[in-house]
C-alpha positions as CSV (number, residue, x, y, z in Angstrom):
1,X,12.2,7.8,5.7
2,X,8.5,8.2,6.0
3,X,6.7,9.5,2.9
4,X,3.0,10.4,3.5
5,X,0.3,11.1,1.0
6,X,0.6,14.0,-1.3
7,X,-2.1,16.6,-1.6
8,X,-2.9,18.4,1.6
9,X,0.5,19.5,3.1
10,X,-0.7,19.6,6.7
11,X,-2.1,16.0,6.4
12,X,1.1,14.8,4.9
13,X,3.2,16.4,7.7
14,X,0.9,15.1,10.3
15,X,1.1,11.7,8.9
16,X,4.9,11.7,8.6
17,X,5.4,13.2,12.1
18,X,3.1,10.7,13.7
19,X,5.0,7.8,12.1
20,X,8.4,9.3,13.1
21,X,7.1,9.6,16.8
22,X,5.7,6.1,17.0
23,X,8.7,4.5,15.4
24,X,10.9,6.5,17.8
25,X,9.0,5.0,20.7
26,X,9.9,1.6,19.4
27,X,13.5,2.5,19.1
28,X,13.6,3.1,15.3
29,X,15.2,6.2,13.9
30,X,13.1,7.8,11.0
31,X,12.9,11.1,9.2
32,X,10.0,12.7,7.5
33,X,10.3,13.2,3.7
34,X,9.0,16.7,3.8
35,X,12.6,17.7,4.9
36,X,13.7,16.5,1.5
37,X,10.7,16.8,-0.8
38,X,8.7,20.1,-1.1
39,X,4.9,20.2,-0.5
40,X,4.3,21.0,-4.2
41,X,3.0,17.6,-5.3
42,X,6.4,15.9,-6.0
43,X,5.7,13.6,-3.1
44,X,3.5,11.5,-5.4
45,X,6.3,10.8,-7.9
46,X,7.9,7.4,-7.0
47,X,11.2,8.2,-8.6
48,X,11.5,11.5,-6.8
49,X,10.6,9.9,-3.4
50,X,13.1,7.1,-3.9
51,X,15.8,9.5,-5.0
52,X,15.2,11.7,-1.9
53,X,15.5,8.5,0.2
54,X,18.9,7.6,-1.4
55,X,20.2,11.2,-1.0
56,X,19.1,11.1,2.7
57,X,21.1,7.9,3.1
58,X,18.4,6.0,4.8
59,X,18.0,2.2,4.9
60,X,14.4,2.1,4.3
61,X,11.5,4.0,2.8
62,X,8.0,3.6,4.1
63,X,5.6,5.3,1.6
64,X,1.8,5.6,1.9
65,X,-0.2,6.1,-1.4
66,X,-3.9,6.7,-1.8
67,X,-5.3,4.1,-4.2
68,X,-9.0,4.9,-4.5
69,X,-12.0,6.5,-2.9
70,X,-15.4,4.8,-3.0
71,X,-18.8,6.3,-2.0
72,X,-20.6,3.8,0.2
73,X,-24.2,3.8,1.5
74,X,-25.0,2.6,5.0
75,X,-28.6,1.3,5.3
76,X,-30.0,1.5,8.8
77,X,-31.1,-1.7,10.4
78,X,-34.9,-1.5,11.1
79,X,-35.7,-1.2,14.8
80,X,-37.7,-4.1,16.3
81,X,-41.4,-3.5,16.7
82,X,-42.7,-2.3,20.0
83,X,-46.1,-3.8,20.9
84,X,-48.6,-2.9,23.6
85,X,-51.6,-5.0,24.3
86,X,-54.5,-5.5,26.8
87,X,-55.9,-8.8,26.3
88,X,-59.2,-8.4,28.1
89,X,-60.6,-5.8,25.8
90,X,-58.4,-7.0,22.8
91,X,-56.8,-3.4,22.6
92,X,-53.3,-3.2,21.2
93,X,-50.8,-1.0,19.4
94,X,-47.7,-1.6,17.3
95,X,-44.9,0.8,16.4
96,X,-41.7,0.6,14.4
97,X,-38.7,2.8,14.7
98,X,-37.0,4.8,17.4
99,X,-37.8,8.6,17.6
100,X,-35.0,10.8,16.4
101,X,-33.3,8.1,14.3
102,X,-32.8,8.8,10.6
103,X,-34.9,6.3,8.6
104,X,-32.9,6.9,5.3
105,X,-29.5,5.6,4.2
106,X,-26.4,7.6,4.9
107,X,-23.4,8.2,2.5
108,X,-19.8,8.1,3.4
109,X,-16.4,7.8,1.6
110,X,-14.2,4.7,2.1
111,X,-10.5,5.4,1.4
112,X,-8.2,2.6,0.3
113,X,-4.5,3.2,0.6
114,X,-1.3,1.1,0.2
115,X,1.8,1.4,2.4
116,X,5.0,0.0,1.0
117,X,8.3,-0.6,2.6
118,X,11.4,-0.4,0.3
119,X,15.0,-1.4,1.0
120,X,16.7,1.7,-0.4
121,X,20.1,0.2,-1.0
122,X,18.7,-2.7,-3.0
123,X,15.8,-0.8,-4.5
124,X,13.6,-3.7,-3.6
125,X,10.0,-3.8,-2.4
126,X,10.1,-5.6,1.0
127,X,6.5,-5.4,2.2
128,X,3.0,-3.8,1.2
129,X,-0.1,-3.4,3.2
130,X,-3.5,-2.2,2.3
131,X,-5.7,-0.2,4.6
132,X,-9.4,0.6,4.1
133,X,-10.8,3.4,6.3
134,X,-14.0,5.4,6.5
135,X,-13.9,9.1,6.0
136,X,-12.7,10.4,9.5
137,X,-14.4,12.9,11.7
138,X,-11.0,13.6,13.3
139,X,-8.1,13.5,11.0
140,X,-5.4,13.5,13.6
141,X,-7.1,10.5,15.4
142,X,-7.4,8.7,12.0
143,X,-3.6,9.3,11.3
144,X,-2.7,8.0,14.7
145,X,-4.9,4.8,14.2
146,X,-3.5,4.3,10.7
147,X,0.1,4.5,11.8
148,X,-0.6,2.1,14.8
149,X,-2.1,-0.4,12.3
150,X,0.8,-0.3,10.0
151,X,3.6,-0.3,12.7
152,X,1.8,-3.3,14.4
153,X,1.9,-5.2,11.0
154,X,5.4,-4.4,10.4
155,X,6.4,-5.5,13.9
156,X,4.5,-8.7,13.5
157,X,6.5,-9.4,10.3
158,X,9.8,-8.6,12.1
159,X,10.4,-5.7,9.6
160,X,11.4,-3.1,12.2
161,X,15.0,-3.0,13.6
162,X,15.4,-4.3,17.1
163,X,16.3,-1.8,19.9
């Protein structure tokens, strides 16, 4: 069972559906938790998520939880100087910066989340991974990238069933 982040129902469903699709391509059967847990915020309660996994009779539960959001500041790197010179008459010019570039810092959010894999029958934590990501401009692309990162890590640890 895949349990995505609670909060925005469309993000949760997109996250769970992307995981189900990528795991299916790897020969792993998975079900989204939204079939068993409503979108009313109960998906953030660990006991409810684990109980839903037991009732669904799944072997494993892969659950993503947001951990924190930090505001970060990106300071631009100064552009190298551009110099012009005519040595005969000792004329010259120097200029810093590139036209059209923002000279000030930019702010963005960095999201830290944890993905945990549980053995449902034993109620044991098998694996956890932490992912940090910048605020995405395209949510669907960010979900796809997140899922690829986690499935790759699970595969490298031999935690996915073989085809």
